[in-house]
C-alpha positions, -999 to 999 in steps of 0.1 A, spaced: 0 0 0 13 35 -9 18 58 20 13 96 24 36 116 1 58 146 9 73 174 -13 108 187 -12 124 217 -29 160 223 -38 172 256 -52 192 267 -82 228 277 -75 256 298 -88 289 278 -89 325 291 -91 317 326 -79 343 339 -105 376 330 -89 365 298 -71 363 273 -100 349 240 -86 355 253 -51 327 278 -43 290 282 -49 259 298 -34 221 291 -34 194 312 -48 159 316 -34 143 307 -68 140 289 -91 145 253 -81 133 217 -85 106 199 -66 101 162 -60 70 146 -46 76 111 -32 62 84 -9 71 51 7 57 20 -10 53 -16 1 65 -46 -19 85 -25 -43 120 -21 -30 144 6 -43 138 39 -59 112 42 -87 107 74 -108 71 74 -119 69 107 -137 90 137 -147 74 170 -155 89 200 -172 118 181 -189 102 179 -224 109 142 -224 147 146 -222 154 129 -188 154 92 -181 131 77 -156 156 49 -152 167 52 -116 205 49 -122 204 73 -152 187 101 -133 205 124 -108 177 124 -83 173 86 -86 209 79 -82 212 101 -51 182 85 -34 192 50 -43 228 55 -30 213 68 2 191 37 5 221 14 -2 239 32 27 209 27 50 211 -10 42 174 -20 44 166 -38 10 129 -38 18 124 0 16 107 13 -16 103 49 -27 83 63 -56 90 98 -68 77 124 -92 102 150 -104 91 186 -113 119 204 -133 115 241 -128 147 253 -145 162 246 -179 190 222 -187 224 234 -196 217 267 -180 245 272 -155 220 272 -127 227 238 -112 197 220 -126 211 185 -122 225 193 -87 191 206 -75 175 173 -86 202 153 -69 199 173 -37 161 171 -37 162 133 -44 184 125 -14 166 150 8 133 133 0 146 99 8 160 111 42 128 128 51 106 98 42 127 77 66 124 103 94 159 117 90 183 90 99 212 112 87 220 149 92 218 171 62 256 174 59 258 136 58 237 135 27 264 152 6 282 121 -8 249 107 -22 239 140 -38 273 145 -54 272 109 -67 238 118 -82 251 149 -100 281 129 -113 256 111 -136 250 144 -155 285 155 -163 309 128 -151 327 151 -127 328 146 -89 324 181 -76 302 198 -50 301 235 -59 265 232 -70 253 203 -49 266 217 -16 248 250 -16 216 235 -32 215 210 -3 229 230 26 221 266 15 243 297 19 277 301 4 299 270 5 336 266 1 349 231 -9 385 228 1 387 194 -15 361 177 -37 375 142 -35 371 140 3 341 165 4 359 188 28 333 216 26 326 246 48 299 273 50 310 308 44 292 338 59 270 358 36 271 395 48 238 413 53 228 432 22 244 408 -3 221 403 -34 226 381 -64 215 389 -100 212 359 -123 205 364 -160 197 333 -180 200 337 -218 178 314 -237 206 293 -251 221 261 -239 256 251 -230 263 215 -218 286 213 -188 307 187 -205 313 209 -235 321 238 -212 347 217 -194 362 203 -226 371 238 -238 393 244 -208 431 243 -211 451 222 -187 479 248 -187 478 276 -162 507 301 -157 523 309 -124 511 345 -126 475 333 -132 477 309 -103 490 336 -79 464 361 -90 435 336 -88 446 324 -54 448 360 -41 413 367 -54 398 336 -39 414 343 -5 402 379 -7 367 369 -16 364 346 14 379 371 38 357 398 23 326 377 28 335 369 64 343 405 73 314 420 53 340 441 34 322 449 2 352 467 -12 374 437 -7 347 415 -23 346 438 -53 384 437 -57 384 399 -55 355 389 -78 378 385 -108 384 353 -127 417 353 -147 416 316 -157 382 301 -165 361 331 -176 385 342 -205 382 307 -220 344 302 -216 334 337 -226 335 327 -262 307 303 -257 283 331 -246 273 356 -273 278 391 -261 292 381 -227 315 410 -223 288 435 -233 266 419 -206 295 422 -181 302 458 -188 264 466 -185 264 450 -151 296 468 -139 281 501 -150 253 496 -124 278 495 -95 277 458 -89 305 442 -69 314 419 -97 300 399 -126 310 366 -142 298 333 -156 275 312 -135 288 276 -133 294 263 -168 272 290 -184 255 304 -202 238 322 -173 257 352 -160 256 364 -124 264 396 -105 267 403 -68 256 437 -53 255 452 -19 218 463 -22 187 453 -39 184 484 -62 218 478 -78 209 441 -82 176 450 -100 192 477 -122 220 454 -132 195 427 -141 177 451 -165 210 463 -180 223 428 -185 190 417 -201 192 447 -225 227 438 -234 217 402 -243 188 416 -263 212 436 -285 226 403 -295 191 391 -303 191 367 -273 161 366 -250 168 361 -213 152 357 -179 163 376 -148 163 364 -112 170 387 -82 177 369 -50 192 371 -15 215 343 -6 193 313 3 205 302 37 183 270 39 190 251 7 169 220 2 137 220 24 106 200 31 76 218 17 
């Protein structure tokens, strides 16, 4: 007999935060993915019954779906082969958007399973299963989207292999602008374009910016954050994949944002501001810049989401 269902939500995220490639990310308030699920008898394992909003592009096969893998890995860890879960996935953000779509599904999937079993694990302990779920999407084992989607806030990952992750303070008044141009870039393609060669000068500059960004966030030093939100390694390589990127970036910087760069693998572009007005003005300016390149876009203005994945 099927039992009462529950709904969970996991938010979109911005990964890299300019100078923190594969090491930093933060959660947005909206958009995000939702999953409704229930425990079922006599049907062990995870079963995806429906997926909405994916235009038929996602597999309902458990081990080929980020949410399914995350939930199944969690059940394997729990070690009770009799447990059965059915889930319906509601995709609320586009694929290949640079908004952490696959990570949100993975975070929601494992969150759902944990909630259905009355939270045998703490939220932080769900990370390995969520990361394993997202790995299905792009083949890489990294937590810069999954960690903030699951845990909320700004997260720094010192080491992805061991999932040595830490929450970083978000100063009051920090706002994010995310502009999603209606084009698609696959994470794999965006990774394949990157060079393996980095100069010593680039390494020193990038390390300095990453350290400055973390210190600036902790101290609430917006001037230091502004000086540090610079990516000298990844952005110059990926910018060519986003038509009009530098026009969009200039438009944002002219609205007094703290910084602007590519969100995750792109094509979405984000900016951080120290007040809501600058964040909104930047969003309109960035959208106009994309429009000049005949690209429609959607704008999201958000505080840093401190909760991450939640039970609805």
